[in-house]
N, C-alpha and C positions, 0 to 999 in steps of 0.2 A: 897532950901538948906535942909529943913527939910525932904522933900520927898526923896532926894538923900541919906541923912543920914540913913533914914529908910531902903532904899533898900540895902545899904551897910551892915547894921546890919543884915538883913535877909540873905544875902549871907554868912556872917561870921558864923552865927549861924547854917547853914545847914551843916550837917556832910558829908563828903565824904571819902572813903577809899583811902589809898596811898600804893604805892608799887605794886608788882606783884599780879595778881589775884590768889587767893589761890586755891589749888586743890579741897578744900571742895566745892567751887562754882560749878565746873565742876561736882563733885560727886552729888550735889544737883540736878542738871539738869538730870543727868543720872538716879538718883533714881526716879525722877518724870516720866521719860519715861518708867520705868518698871524695872530698875536695871539690874542685871546680866542676867536675862532672856531675855532681849532685846538686851543687849550689845554683848553677846557671839555669837548669830546667826549672828549679824551684821558684827562682825569682821571676822568670818569664811567665810561668803559670799564674803567679800572684798579680803581675801586671795585667795579663789578659783577663783575669777574673774581675779586677777592679774596674777595668774599662768596660766590660760587658755589664756589670751591675749598675754603674753610673749611667751608661748609655741606655739601659732599660728605664731607669727612672726619669732621665731627661726626656726620653721619647714619650713616656706616659704623661709627663707634664705638658708637652707640646700637643699631644693628642687630645687631652682633656680640655686644653684652651681653644681647640679648634684650628690651630696653625698647621697641624698635620693634614687636616682635611682641605685647608685652603691651598696647601702646596700641591695636593693631589688633584685639585680642581673640583671643589665641592659643588660649584654651580652647574656643572655639566652632568648629564645623566651617566650613572656608573653601574656596572654590573655588580652582582653579588660578591664575586671574588675581589673586585676593586674596593668595595666597601669594607671587606674584612681584612684588606691588606695591612692596615696599621696594627690590627690585632695579631696577625701572623708574624709581623716584625717584632712586636713586643714579646710574643711567645718564644720566637727564636732567640732573642737576647736573653730572656730568663732561663731558658733551658741550657744555653751555652754557658751562663754563669754558674748554674747548678752542676753541670757536668765538669766544669773546670774546678769547682770547689771539691768534688769527689776525688778528682785526680790529685789535688793538693793534699787532701788528707791521706791518700795512699802513699805519696811521696814522703810526707812528714813521718808517718809511721815506719816506713822503710829506712829512711836515713837515720832516724832516732835509734832504731834497732842496730844498724850497723855501727853507729858511733859508740853506743853502749858496749857492744861486744869488743870493739877495738880498744877502747879506753881500759876496759877491765883486763884484757889480754896484756896490755903494756904494763899496767900496774902489777899484775901477777908475775910477769917476766922480771920486772925490776926488783921485787921483793925476793923471789926465789933465787935470783942471781946475786943478791947482796952478800957482802962480806959478813963474817961472824961478828966483827966489831959493831956492825949496825944493829944486830939483834941484842948485843950486850948493852948498848947505850940507849935503845929505843924500847919503851914499855910496850908490852903486848897490846894493851888497850888502844894505843895510837894506831897500830896496824889494823886491829879489828875495826876501829872507827872508820878507817878508809875503805874497808872492804864491805861494810854494812851501811852506815848512814850515808856516806858520800856516794857510794856506788848506787844505792837506792835513789838518791836524788838525781843522779845522771840517767838512770834507767827510766824514771817516771815523770821527771819534771823539766829537765833542761831542754830536751828536744821539743816538747809541746809549748814551753814558755817562749822558746825561740820562734816557733811557728806563729804563736799568737802575737808576738811582738811585731813581726813583719806584717802580719795580716792587719793588725790594729793601725800601724803607722800608715800603710797604704790606704786603708779605708779612711783614715782621718784626712790624709792629704787629698784624696779624691773628693771627699765631702767638702773640704775648704775650697777646692777648685771650682766645684759646682756653685757654692755660695758666693764666691768672688765673681763668678760669671753672671749670676742672677741677681745678687744683692750686693752691689759694691759698697754702698754706704754702710751696710751692716758689718761688712768685713773690716772696714776702718774703725767702727765703733767697738768691735770685739777684740781689737789688737791689745788694749791694756789687760783684758781678762786672760789672754793668751800668755802675756808676759808674767802675770801672776801665777799661772800654771807652771811656767818654767822656773820661777823662783821657789815654789813649793817643792818641785822636783829636786832642785839643787840643795834645798835644806834637808830633805829626807834622805838623799843618796848616801852621804858619808855615814850617817847614823845607822841606817838599815844594813849597809854593807859591813861595817865593823861589828855590829851586834850579831850578824849571821856568823862571822868568823869566830866571835867569842863563844857563841852557842856550840859551834863545831868543836872548839877546843875543850869546852867544859864537858863534852860527852866522853872524852878519852878516859878520865879517872873512873867514870862509871863502868866502863868495859874492863879496865884493869882490875878494879876491886872485885867485879863479878867473876872474872877469870881466876883470881886468887882464891875466892871463896869455893869455886868448883874444884880446883886442884887440891886445896889445902883444907877442906872441911874437916877431915878427921883429926888433923893436927890442931886446928882452931878450937875444936871441941876439947881435945885432950889437954890443951894448955889453958882452958877456960877463958878464952879471949873472944868469945862470941859477942859480948856486949861492946868490946872495943872495936871489933870489925863493923858492927852495926852502926856505931857512932861515926866512923870514918865514912861509910857508905852514905849515911844520912847527911853528913856535912857536904860530901861531893854532890849529892842529889840536890841539896838546897842551893848550892852555888849555880848548878846547871839550870834550875828552875828560875832563879833570879834573872839569869841572862834571857831565858825565854819569855819571862814576863816583860822585861824591858823591850825585847823585840816586838811583842804583841802590842804593847803600849804606843810605840812609835808607829806601828802600822795603823792602829785605830786613829792616831792623829792625822795621818795621811788621808785615810778614808773620809774623815770628817771635813777636813780642809778642801779636799777636792769636790765633795758633794755640795759644800756651800758655794764654791765657785761655779759648779755646774748649775745650781739653782739660779744664781745671777745670770748665767748665759741664757737659760731658758726664758727668764723674765725679760731680757734684753731683745731676744727674738720676737716674743709675743708683742712687745711694745712697738717695735719697728714694723711688724706686720700690720698691726691695727692702725698705726699712723699712716702707713702707705695706702691702705684701703680707704681710710677716711680722706686723705688728700686727693686720691684719684676720684673718689665719689663727689668731692666738693667742687669740681671744676664745672660750674654751670654756665658761667659767663663766657663771652668770647675771649679766647686767648688764655683762659685760666688753666686749661688742661695742659698747656705747654710746659708749665712748671710742676704739674702734678707728679705724684709718685716719689718726690724728693730724691730722685736719682736711684731709688732702689730697684724698682722693676721696670726695666726698659722694654718697651714692645713697640711694634710698628705703629699702632694706633694712638700714640701718645702725642700729639702736637696739633694744636689748632682747634678752636671752637668748642662750644659745649657738647656737640655730638661727638667730637673727638674724645672728650673726656669719658663718655659712657662707653665708647668703643674700647678705650684703653682699659677700663675696669673689667670688661668681659674678657678681652683678649689675653690679659695677663693674669687671669684668675688661676689657671693651672700652674703657672710658674710660681705664683705667690704661695699656692698650696704646697708645691715642691720645696720652696725655700723654707716654709714654716716647718715642714716635716723634717727637713735636714737640720734646721736650727735647733729643733727639739732634740734631735739624735746626736748632734755634734757635742753637746755637753757630756753625754755618756761615752762618746767616742774619745773625747779628751781625757776623761777619767779613766777609761779602760787602757788607752795607749800610755798614759803616764804610769799607771800602776803596773802594767805588764812589762814595760821597758825596765823600770826599776827592779821588778822581780827577777828579770833576766840576769842582771848583774848580781843579785843576791844568790841565784841558783848556780851561777858560774863559779862561786867560791868553791863548790865541790870539785869542779873541774880543775880549778887552780890548785887544790890540795892534791888531787891525783897527779897533775903535772909536776908538782914539786917532788913527789917521791920518784916519779919516772926519771927526772933529770938530775936530782941531787943525791940519790941513793948510791953509795960507792959499790962498784960491781967487782966480782972476782976476776 
């Protein structure tokens, strides 16, 4: 009972932040990675990569629909180089996108390495320069928790989570931009699903963030008891308190596992909810694509094709007469395929963007705990 009371007192005494992770925490990490000198080239490379990738997809859609050949003058005789010019342009855009992606990966690894080293050095300086009263009032397990679990999260997860967050958001925005450009009616129909994605993120965000903080706090007693066992093993055996120490450690481990299980359950709920909405998004895309093709193909009478396509796929051949209806169907085929491909991928893009952005805030809890010691530890 006494041991249980001591463990509960230790948990109550350990401070943990509440509410949303502040922007200063992200600023602390960016500052450690090099500040604006590292962030500006990073963002510029992301924008160039997104523009090249979406440009390659749009050019492929125009090329497959024949509009690229029409722009180049398909009716006049052309040389071999002129015939392959669309392929060269698509190849150049693809290679530029791949090269920019490699540069982004290099910058991400370099900035993550710099930030990890800077934050660890700041934490070490803060602890080594602390007053003796700090060590008297702070359990060794809490300090070890900062230098092990939190530092490991900063080293291996925060940098790459930040990289994937920016990548997924820009990819999502660029895909939405292309869909709005090509399929305006679908964009309006998908708006309720986008709002549902936002609501799911708002529901998960506080629970996931606070459970991550709770998991971090529940790890400190494990480090503390393990350190006591290493230093006092002969005394524990001599006093025949082995079973008592095992019960204390088992109790602390059970509380830590409960927090981890709750965090995993909330994560599974997020995965299931997002996947269900993603399936609805895919079904909506397929339904609109089929309806658009059926409407375009049904304009046999004079003037019917002018209303064909229900405003989804606009192309130059859409207006007037039965012949115009057939021309519209063939000319917009490449763009319809592009829209269908993006529509099928946007569900996964929404799912990935939502999960990785929420994961970023959870991983920033470790940076928050690092910053707490750097700013609040009393110095000599």
